[in-house]
C-alpha positions in Angstrom: 160.4 12.0 75.7 159.2 13.8 79.0 161.5 16.9 78.1 160.5 17.1 74.7 156.9 17.1 75.7 157.5 20.0 78.5 159.1 22.0 75.5 155.9 21.7 73.5 154.0 22.5 76.6 156.1 25.7 77.0 156.0 26.6 73.5 151.8 26.4 73.0 151.5 28.2 76.4 153.5 31.0 75.3 151.9 31.3 72.1 148.6 31.3 73.9 150.2 34.2 76.2 151.0 36.0 73.3 147.7 35.8 71.4 145.5 36.6 74.3 147.9 39.9 75.0 147.8 40.7 71.4 144.0 40.5 71.3 143.4 42.3 74.3 145.4 45.3 73.0 143.8 45.5 69.6 140.3 45.1 71.3 141.2 48.3 73.6 142.7 50.2 70.5 139.5 49.8 68.6 136.7 50.3 70.8 134.1 52.3 69.4 133.4 55.7 71.3 132.3 59.1 71.2 134.8 61.5 72.6 135.0 64.9 73.8 131.3 65.1 74.6 131.9 66.1 78.0 130.1 68.9 80.5 131.0 72.3 79.1 130.6 75.5 81.3 130.3 79.0 78.9 129.3 82.5 80.3 125.9 84.1 79.2 126.3 85.5 75.7 129.1 83.6 74.7 129.3 81.5 71.5 128.8 77.6 71.5 129.5 74.8 68.8 128.3 71.6 69.9 130.4 69.8 67.5 133.7 71.6 68.0 136.0 69.2 69.8 134.1 66.0 69.7 134.9 63.1 67.6 133.6 59.1 67.1 135.3 56.1 65.7 134.2 52.8 64.9 135.6 49.2 66.0 138.4 49.6 63.2 139.5 53.0 64.3 137.5 54.6 61.2 136.4 58.1 61.9 132.5 58.4 62.2 132.8 62.1 63.4 130.7 63.4 60.3 127.9 61.0 61.1 127.5 62.3 64.6 123.7 63.3 64.8 123.3 65.9 67.7 119.8 67.0 69.3 119.2 69.6 71.8 119.8 73.1 72.2 121.7 75.4 74.9 120.2 79.0 75.1 123.6 80.6 75.5 121.6 84.0 76.3 120.0 82.9 79.3 121.4 81.0 82.6 120.9 77.5 83.2 121.6 74.0 82.5 121.1 72.5 79.1 121.3 68.9 77.9 122.6 67.6 74.3 122.4 64.1 72.9 125.2 62.8 70.6 124.3 59.8 68.7 126.2 57.7 65.8 125.4 54.3 64.2 128.4 51.8 64.5 126.7 48.9 62.8 122.9 48.0 62.1 123.2 46.2 65.7 125.0 49.0 67.4 124.1 52.6 68.0 126.4 54.9 70.2 124.6 57.6 72.5 126.2 60.1 74.9 124.8 63.0 76.9 126.5 66.5 77.4 125.7 69.0 79.5 126.3 72.7 79.0 126.1 75.1 82.1 125.6 79.0 81.0 126.7 80.9 84.1 126.1 84.4 85.0 128.1 87.4 83.5 129.5 89.6 86.0 129.3 93.3 85.0 130.3 96.6 86.6 128.3 99.8 85.2 129.9 102.2 83.3 127.2 105.1 84.2 124.4 105.4 86.3 121.8 102.9 85.0 117.6 102.6 85.6 116.8 99.2 86.5 113.0 97.8 85.1 110.6 95.1 86.0 110.2 94.7 82.3 112.5 95.4 79.4 111.9 98.4 77.3 111.1 100.7 80.6 108.5 99.7 82.5 108.4 99.2 86.2 111.1 101.6 87.3 113.3 100.7 90.3 115.9 102.5 92.3 119.0 104.0 90.2 122.1 101.9 90.2 125.1 104.1 90.3 128.1 103.8 88.0 130.8 101.4 89.4 127.9 98.8 90.9 128.6 95.3 89.8 125.4 93.4 88.8 125.2 89.7 87.7 123.4 89.5 84.5 121.3 86.4 83.8 119.9 86.7 80.6 120.4 88.8 77.2 117.5 90.0 75.0 117.4 91.9 72.1 118.1 95.8 71.9 120.6 95.6 74.5 118.6 94.6 77.4 119.8 92.3 80.0 118.0 90.9 83.3 119.9 91.2 86.6 119.9 88.4 89.5 117.4 90.7 91.0 114.9 90.0 88.2 115.2 93.5 86.9 115.9 94.5 83.3 118.7 97.2 82.5 120.2 98.7 79.3 123.3 100.5 80.1 122.6 104.0 81.0 119.1 105.7 81.2 117.6 104.3 78.1 114.0 103.4 79.1 113.6 106.0 81.9 111.3 109.3 81.4 112.4 113.0 81.5 110.2 115.8 81.9 110.4 118.5 79.4 108.8 121.7 80.6 110.8 124.3 78.9 111.8 124.7 75.4 114.3 122.3 73.8 115.9 122.4 70.6 116.0 119.0 68.8 119.1 117.8 67.0 119.4 115.1 64.2 122.5 113.4 66.2 124.0 113.5 69.4 126.7 116.0 68.2 124.9 118.2 65.7 125.3 121.8 66.2 122.1 123.2 64.4 118.8 122.3 65.6 116.1 121.0 63.7 113.1 121.9 65.6 111.7 122.1 69.1 110.8 119.0 71.4 107.3 118.3 72.4 106.4 119.6 76.1 105.6 116.7 78.6 107.0 113.3 79.5 109.2 111.7 76.8 110.8 108.4 76.8 114.8 108.1 76.7 115.8 105.9 73.5 119.5 106.8 73.7 122.0 108.5 75.5 125.5 110.3 75.0 127.6 111.1 77.9 130.2 113.0 75.8 127.8 115.4 74.5 125.6 115.3 77.3 122.6 114.6 75.1 119.7 112.2 75.2 117.5 110.9 72.3 113.8 110.9 72.4 111.3 110.1 69.7 111.6 113.3 68.2 115.5 113.5 68.0 118.4 114.5 70.5 117.9 117.0 72.9 120.2 118.5 75.9 119.2 116.3 78.7 116.7 117.6 80.8 116.0 116.7 84.4 114.4 112.7 84.8 111.2 112.2 86.6 112.6 111.2 89.7 114.1 114.5 91.0 110.7 116.2 90.4 109.2 114.3 92.9 111.1 115.8 95.8 109.2 119.0 94.7 106.1 117.9 96.2 105.1 118.7 99.9 105.1 115.2 101.0 103.4 115.5 104.3 100.4 117.4 102.7 100.2 114.8 100.1 99.9 111.9 102.3 97.5 113.9 104.7 94.9 114.4 101.6 94.8 110.9 100.7 94.3 110.1 104.4 91.5 112.4 104.5 90.1 111.5 101.0 89.8 107.6 102.0 87.9 108.5 105.1 85.5 110.5 103.0 85.1 107.4 100.8 84.6 105.0 103.6 81.5 107.2 104.8 79.7 106.4 101.4 81.1 102.8 101.4 83.4 103.3 98.6 87.1 101.2 98.7 90.0 103.2 99.7 92.1 104.4 96.9 95.7 103.0 96.3 98.6 105.4 96.1 99.9 104.8 92.8 103.5 105.8 91.9 103.0 106.8 88.3 100.0 108.8 89.2 101.7 110.4 91.9 104.6 111.7 90.0 102.2 112.8 87.4 100.5 114.7 89.8 103.3 116.3 91.3 104.7 117.4 87.4 101.1 118.8 86.9 101.4 121.1 90.0 105.0 122.1 89.4 104.2 123.0 85.7 101.3 125.2 86.9 103.2 126.8 89.7 106.0 127.2 87.1 104.2 128.7 84.3 101.7 130.6 86.4 98.5 129.3 85.1 95.5 127.3 86.5 93.7 124.8 84.4 92.9 121.6 83.4 93.8 122.2 79.9 97.5 123.9 80.0 97.5 125.9 76.9 101.4 126.8 76.5 102.8 123.5 77.5 101.5 119.9 76.9 97.8 120.1 77.1 95.1 118.5 79.5 96.5 116.3 82.3 95.6 112.9 80.7 98.2 113.9 77.8 101.1 113.0 80.6 99.3 109.5 81.5 99.4 108.8 78.0 102.7 109.8 77.1 103.9 107.3 80.1 102.2 104.7 78.5 100.0 104.3 81.6 96.9 101.8 80.9 93.5 102.7 82.7 90.0 102.3 81.7 88.8 105.4 83.2 90.7 108.5 84.6 90.0 112.4 86.3 91.8 115.1 88.1 91.0 117.8 90.7 93.1 120.7 91.1 92.9 123.7 93.7 95.3 126.6 94.6 96.0 128.8 97.5 95.4 126.5 100.5 97.7 126.3 103.3 97.1 122.9 104.6 95.9 119.4 103.3 92.5 119.8 105.4 91.8 123.2 103.7 92.6 121.6 100.2 90.1 118.8 101.1 87.3 121.3 102.2 87.6 123.0 99.0 87.3 119.8 97.0 84.5 118.6 99.0 82.2 121.5 98.8 82.6 121.5 94.7 80.1 119.1 93.5 82.3 118.2 90.4 85.5 117.5 92.5 83.6 115.7 95.5 82.0 113.5 92.7 85.5 112.3 91.5 86.8 111.6 95.3 84.0 109.6 95.9 83.6 107.7 92.6 83.5 104.0 93.5 85.0 103.0 90.3 88.4 104.9 90.6 90.4 102.7 92.7 94.0 104.6 92.3 95.1 107.9 92.8 98.3 110.0 92.8 98.6 113.7 94.9 100.8 116.4 94.2 101.1 119.6 96.4 103.9 122.2 95.0 104.9 125.3 96.8 105.1 128.3 94.5 108.5 129.7 94.0 107.5 133.3 93.6 105.0 135.6 95.4 102.1 137.4 93.8 100.4 134.5 92.6 99.0 131.4 94.6 101.0 130.0 97.3 100.7 126.5 96.1 98.7 124.2 93.7 97.4 120.7 94.9 96.4 118.3 92.2 94.7 115.0 92.3 94.9 112.6 89.4 92.4 109.4 89.6 92.3 106.2 87.6 90.3 102.9 87.3 92.6 100.0 86.7 
């Protein structure tokens, strides 16, 4: 009897063990879950499908993948960490939720040609030229091929967005490779809309032209020492009448140099250039420079900053510009004449109220 009881007990215990084991295995195999929604890292500008690789099953192993609801959105065109929420209803009493991080990392890019960085995309707020071969870290992609760098500057490969100064006749072509011209480019400042390294042409509003010099090389044509001295004397004169000092403006300074350069190149002396681009404010407007009011002083033939300032201060109209309390920004340009038999140099002051 005792042996029989032991045998029955062993059978019962063995059966319970089997039942527990099978039950545990069945439970593990059919546990409801959302799978594949793990952290993902992608590079700026890459495509990302939040559904790809993500599945869901219920307690019976039945697929619920098509019923997954996804909220959240990653901006693959801007560096950052984004969150998605995956949700699927198992039953009236059970809903699964899983969070997923998507990390958009910067894109490393080596410049293939000299490129101009800007403060604002489109070509506003110019910075020092980046040479071909320079590696940049891009953190945002925008329309029109513009990218933002880790230095918070905007670039578009090449010199698109930069400005050129057209001070001589330039034929205009329909395309970068057209051989027959269809007109002439307008004198003055033009914004670059496209470049062709192969054909050595740039695109401006009126069409393609053979690349003229960009603005920056012209700046070195100004006599910097005299320009700085004129600003110093000018602000000293303003202080005498209680006017705030004028701030040297980068854009106005370049325009002032271009004005002086154009006059010595085309041998004229006037606020209104009859053979080129017109009055000084044409250059200001072509550069898309914002201002409330502006003015210009010009003079020629002096040998020093003090002499130029003396000439202006002894002229009522020029003196009024210099002491005008509404003006707060200025550009000064002094350019030496390349030939004899005319003025030795020309000086300009371009004022603005911003």
